[in-house]
C-alpha positions, 0 to 999 in steps of 0.5 A: 489548527490551520496547520492541521486543516492544511494537512488534512486537505492535502491528504484528501487531495492525495487520496482522491487521485486516480488509481496507480498502475500497480495491483494495490489497495489504498484509501481515499477520503470519504464524504463524511469527516474521518471516513475513508473508502477502500479502493483497489487497482487492477490491470492498467490502473483500472479500478476493480471492486474492493472485497471487504473480506480481503481487507485483513487489517487496518491500523490508525495512529494519532500524533502520539502513536496511540492506536485509534479505533476503526469501524468498518461499514460494508455495503457490497463492494463499498467498504468504508472505514470510520476512524475515531479521532485524528490519524497521523497515518493509516496502514492496511493489509489486503490479501488478494488471494491466490491466482493460478495460471491455467495449463492453457493460455488464458487469464489467471483464475482466483483459485489455489493451484491444486484446485486447477487441474494441470496447473503448475504455477500460482501466486499468492498476492498480498498488498500492504500500504500506508497513508501519511495523513500528517507529517510528524514523528509517526511518519518514520515509525515502522508499523512492523508490516511484513513488507514496508516502506518507511520514510527516513525524515518526519517532515513533509518532502519537497517536490524535486528534492530527493527523499530517503526511504527504507524498505523492510522485509519481515523486519529486516532491511531488504536489498535489491527492491525496486521502487517507483511510481507504479509497478511498471516504473523503476525510480530506484533500487534499495541498497544493502541497508534497504535504503533508496532515494525517491524524488517526489512531485508537488502534491499527491505522491504514490510510492510503490515497491514490490517483491516476488519470492518463490515458494517450494513444497506448497500445493496451493501456490508457487510464488508469494507476491508482496506489493506496497503503496506509500501515499503522501503529500509533498510541498512545492 
């Protein structure tokens, strides 16, 4: 019981941290037991309103790998998830829609390219993530997300000691993927087996990975962007 309390407390501290610099979606511990709040980070790490309809999937697994029911409670941009049971990890996917660059200088607009006269480039931005609530065998179990970071050991990492992770794209090892604490950092790059090394800090850690892929023959967008955020706790 004490171990479980410590694990949950650590996860709460992790998820309550400030937004990363990446355009990612993640969860923070709610005020009520077994509740989580959806957060989304925009430019320069600033929080932006979460959009309930963009949260496409949530997966919660207990220590035996069993799926736990998740209820969604939405009030405007306040998206709260209630997990039935004690999760070991929670995964999510968040479709941030298509962002098109207008023909003249200016910010992107959230519309398909064929809906913006004169536009020649647009990005479909999809975010995936996973929060490790408790370090057990489920931490190394793939969720079969299209883009995913998978720790290689089912024990809580130690601050300052390298940990190995694998990045997979469509179920296969992904080479040449940069990982870091945010989209503007590069702590390592995956090898031919999709493996990379990351050195965690004590307490809360957020490990980011991203992949941009050109798309041809699609009138709505010219690029597919995947981003991933793995949240976890490391001990001193």
